[in-house]
C-alpha positions in Angstrom: -7.9 6.4 -13.6 -8.4 8.2 -10.3 -5.5 7.1 -7.8 -6.5 4.8 -4.8 -5.1 4.9 -1.3 -4.1 1.2 -1.0 -3.2 0.7 2.2 -5.5 3.0 4.3 -7.8 0.5 5.2 -9.0 2.4 8.3 -9.6 5.6 6.2 -11.5 3.6 3.7 -13.5 1.8 6.1 -14.7 4.7 8.0 -17.4 6.0 5.0 -18.7 2.4 4.7 -19.5 2.3 8.5 -21.1 5.7 8.4 -23.5 5.0 5.3 -24.4 1.7 7.4 -25.4 4.0 10.4 -27.2 6.4 8.3 -29.3 3.6 7.1 -29.9 2.5 10.7 -31.3 6.2 11.4 -33.2 6.6 8.3 -34.9 3.2 8.5 -35.2 2.4 12.1 -37.2 -0.8 13.2 -40.4 -0.4 15.5 -39.2 0.7 19.1 -35.6 0.8 18.1 -34.1 4.1 19.2 -31.8 6.3 16.9 -29.5 8.2 19.4 -27.1 5.1 19.4 -26.3 5.3 15.7 -26.3 9.0 15.8 -23.6 9.2 18.5 -21.7 6.6 16.5 -22.0 8.7 13.6 -21.0 11.7 15.6 -17.7 10.1 17.0 -16.6 8.4 13.7 -17.1 11.9 12.0 -14.9 13.8 14.6 -12.3 10.9 14.3 -12.1 10.8 10.6 -12.0 14.7 10.4 -9.0 14.8 12.9 -7.4 12.0 11.2 -7.8 13.2 7.7 -6.9 16.7 8.6 -3.7 15.7 10.4 -2.6 13.6 7.6 -3.1 16.8 5.1 -1.1 19.1 7.5 1.8 16.5 8.0 2.1 16.6 4.0 1.7 20.5 3.9 4.0 21.1 6.7 6.7 18.6 6.5 9.4 20.4 4.3 10.9 18.5 1.5 14.5 17.3 2.6 17.5 16.4 0.5 18.7 12.9 1.2 22.6 14.2 1.6 21.6 16.5 4.3 18.2 15.3 5.6 18.2 15.2 9.5 17.2 12.1 11.3 13.7 11.5 11.9 10.4 12.4 10.3 11.0 13.6 6.7 9.6 14.3 3.4 11.9 13.2 0.4 11.3 13.2 -3.5 13.2 11.7 -6.3 13.3 9.0 -8.7 12.7 5.4 -8.0 15.3 2.8 -8.8 16.0 -0.9 -8.4 18.3 -2.4 -6.1 21.5 -3.5 -7.7 20.2 -3.3 -11.0 17.8 -6.2 -10.3 14.2 -5.0 -10.4 10.9 -7.2 -9.3 9.1 -8.7 -11.9 5.3 -8.0 -12.6 3.4 -10.8 -11.6 1.2 -10.6 -14.7 3.4 -9.7 -17.6 7.0 -10.3 -16.1 8.1 -6.5 -17.0 10.6 -5.1 -14.3 8.5 -3.0 -11.4 9.8 -1.2 -8.1 6.7 -2.4 -6.3 3.3 -4.1 -7.3 0.0 -4.9 -5.6 -2.4 -7.3 -7.2 -6.1 -7.8 -6.5 -7.7 -11.1 -8.0 -11.5 -11.1 -8.3 -13.6 -14.0 -9.1 -17.0 -13.9 -10.8 -19.8 -15.4 -8.4 -22.9 -17.1 -9.2 -24.6 -13.7 -9.5 -22.4 -12.5 -12.0 -20.7 -10.2 -9.4 -16.9 -9.8 -8.9 -15.6 -11.2 -5.6 -12.2 -10.7 -4.0 -10.2 -14.2 -4.1 -7.0 -12.8 -3.2 -5.0 -9.6 -2.4 -0.8 -9.6 -2.7 1.4 -7.0 -2.5 5.6 -6.8 -2.6 7.6 -6.1 0.1 11.0 -5.7 -1.4 13.0 -2.5 -0.9 14.0 -0.1 -3.8 16.2 2.9 -4.0 15.0 6.8 -4.0 17.8 9.0 -5.7 17.2 12.7 -5.6 20.4 13.7 -7.2 22.1 14.5 -3.7 22.0 10.8 -2.8 20.1 7.9 -2.5 18.5 6.0 0.5 16.8 2.5 0.8 12.8 2.8 0.9 11.3 -0.1 2.8 7.5 -0.1 1.7 6.4 -2.5 4.7 3.6 -0.8 6.7 3.3 2.1 4.0 0.1 3.7 2.4 0.6 3.3 -1.0 -1.2 6.3 -2.9 -0.3 4.9 -6.6 -2.3 6.1 -9.7 -1.0 3.4 -12.2 -3.4 0.8 -12.6 -4.0 -2.0 -15.0 -7.2 -3.9 -15.3 -7.3 -7.4 -17.0 -9.8 -10.3 -17.3 -9.4 -14.1 -18.3 -11.0 -17.2 -17.1 -13.5 -15.6 -15.3 -11.2 -13.8 -13.1 -10.6 -10.1 -12.9 -6.9 -8.7 -12.1 -6.1 -5.3 -11.0 -2.4 -4.4 -10.8 -1.0 -1.4 -9.4 2.8 -0.7 -9.9 5.8 1.5 -9.3 8.3 1.4 -12.3 11.7 2.1 -12.3 12.4 6.0 -12.8 9.0 6.9 -11.5 8.9 10.1 -9.5 8.4 8.8 -6.1 7.2 10.9 -2.9 8.0 9.4 0.5 6.8 10.8 3.9 8.4 8.6 6.7 11.1 8.0 9.4 14.5 8.7 7.8 17.4 6.8 9.4 21.0 6.6 9.2 22.7 3.4 10.3 26.3 3.0 11.5 28.8 0.7 9.8 27.5 -2.8 9.0 29.1 -6.5 9.2 29.3 -8.2 6.0 26.7 -10.7 5.1 27.4 -14.2 6.0 27.8 -16.9 3.1 24.4 -18.8 2.7 25.3 -22.5 3.7 22.2 -23.6 2.0 23.4 -22.4 -1.6 21.3 -20.8 -4.1 19.8 -23.9 -5.9 18.5 -25.2 -2.4 16.9 -21.9 -1.7 15.5 -21.8 -5.1 13.9 -25.2 -4.8 12.6 -24.3 -1.6 11.0 -21.1 -2.6 9.3 -22.9 -5.6 7.8 -25.6 -3.4 6.1 -22.9 -1.3 4.5 -21.4 -4.6 3.5 -24.9 -5.4 1.7 -25.5 -2.3 -0.2 -22.3 -3.0 -1.8 -23.4 -6.2 -4.5 -20.4 -6.4 -1.6 -18.0 -5.9 0.7 -19.7 -8.5 -1.8 -19.8 -11.2 -2.9 -16.0 -10.7 0.8 -15.1 -11.2 1.8 -17.7 -13.9 -1.1 -19.2 -15.7 -0.7 -17.0 -18.7 -3.1 -18.8 -21.0 -5.7 -19.1 -18.5 -6.1 -23.0 -18.8 -5.9 -23.6 -15.1 -2.6 -25.4 -15.8 1.3 -24.4 -15.5 2.9 -25.9 -18.8 6.7 -25.9 -19.0 6.7 -22.5 -20.4 4.9 -21.1 -17.6 6.8 -22.9 -15.1 10.1 -21.7 -16.6 8.7 -18.1 -16.0 8.2 -19.1 -12.3 11.6 -20.4 -12.1 13.0 -16.9 -13.3 10.7 -14.8 -11.2 11.9 -17.0 -8.2 15.8 -16.8 -9.1 15.3 -13.1 -9.7 13.5 -12.5 -6.4 16.6 -14.5 -4.6 19.2 -12.5 -6.5 17.6 -9.3 -5.4 17.4 -10.4 -1.9 21.2 -11.3 -2.0 22.2 -8.1 -3.5 20.1 -6.3 -1.1 22.2 -8.0 1.5 25.3 -7.3 -0.2 24.6 -3.8 -0.8 23.5 -3.4 2.9 26.7 -5.2 4.1 29.0 -3.1 2.0 27.7 0.4 2.8 29.6 2.5 5.4 26.5 4.0 6.3 23.0 2.9 5.3 20.3 5.6 4.7 16.8 4.1 5.0 13.1 5.2 5.3 11.0 3.2 7.3 7.5 3.3 8.9 7.5 5.8 11.9 7.5 4.2 15.3 5.0 6.7 16.8 2.2 5.8 14.3 2.5 9.0 12.1 1.7 8.7 8.5 3.9 6.6 6.3 3.3 7.5 2.8 4.5 6.2 -0.5 3.1 8.0 -3.8 4.0 8.8 -7.4 1.7 11.9 -7.1 2.9 15.5 -6.2 2.3 16.4 -2.6 -0.5 19.4 -3.3 -2.4 16.6 -4.9 -2.0 14.4 -1.9 -2.8 17.0 0.7 -5.9 17.9 -1.6 -7.1 14.6 -1.2 -7.1 14.3 2.6 -8.6 17.6 2.9 -11.7 16.5 0.7 -12.1 13.5 3.1 -11.6 16.0 6.2 -14.5 17.9 4.6 -16.6 14.7 4.1 -16.3 13.7 7.8 -16.8 17.3 8.9 -20.3 17.2 7.4 -20.9 14.1 8.7 -20.1 15.5 12.2 -22.2 18.6 11.8 -25.2 16.7 10.4 -25.2 13.8 13.3 -24.6 16.9 15.9 -27.5 18.5 14.4 -29.7 15.5 14.4 -28.9 14.4 18.2 -29.6 18.5 19.1 -33.0 17.9 17.4 -33.8 15.0 19.7 -33.0 16.6 22.6 -35.2 19.5 21.7 -38.0 17.1 21.0 -37.7 15.1 24.2 -36.8 12.0 22.8 -33.1 11.7 24.4 
């Protein structure tokens, strides 16, 4: 199945806006001028072309660095994804270990069409290992270009799950930082059992999310077996969080990739860089056509004296 740029909401929303403006131009109401939507089309095409081409050039022009020798700042890294301290996340649908997941839940409405009900995504960090060393990858704020997608249906709901798995090839473009020595983590006075109970209470408060993740038989109830799975998932997440904190505290130097502070592209993908750049170039070509078409239409209005 074709990959999808999951977090690029602005890039995905631009074509929708442009088609809506085009519909306005082609079906004007009586007395309504066409130059405002054409002007907006031209501006959106210019912005989309600049943005997509900029992203393509960042992917093409940023050389791949080795983690052991990477300079501080904006960097491109490639390697294998690894779980932290041997404790991967569990998939919210089947309980299998993953590095990252995003779950779209849709419900069939009265007209028989699918309508989005919820959209959830993991935020846990994972390791990237390129053979020369490893670094922590924090996916918060990243655009995720992930091709592995699973779709399942049950109880009038459709679940679409994107995942990165342990040992997957991972491409990362972001801000590479090396932090100095860190203090050890303090003991948690709440205790593991209390933290587990609090997390389960949070999940119970969100019944829709709880059913979407753990109602395996689709009967809209959480039985003992499914509740035990929820407890295991909560315990796994808490242990991963503790392992992350412990590994961070023990490291003399912590290497991490995060979202750039200057707004440049932060991208995580399981695709090759050439394919990623080609995708952005195709979008740039689409926006260029919108730009040229709207500019020609505006020029025609000027020629006819309608502007």
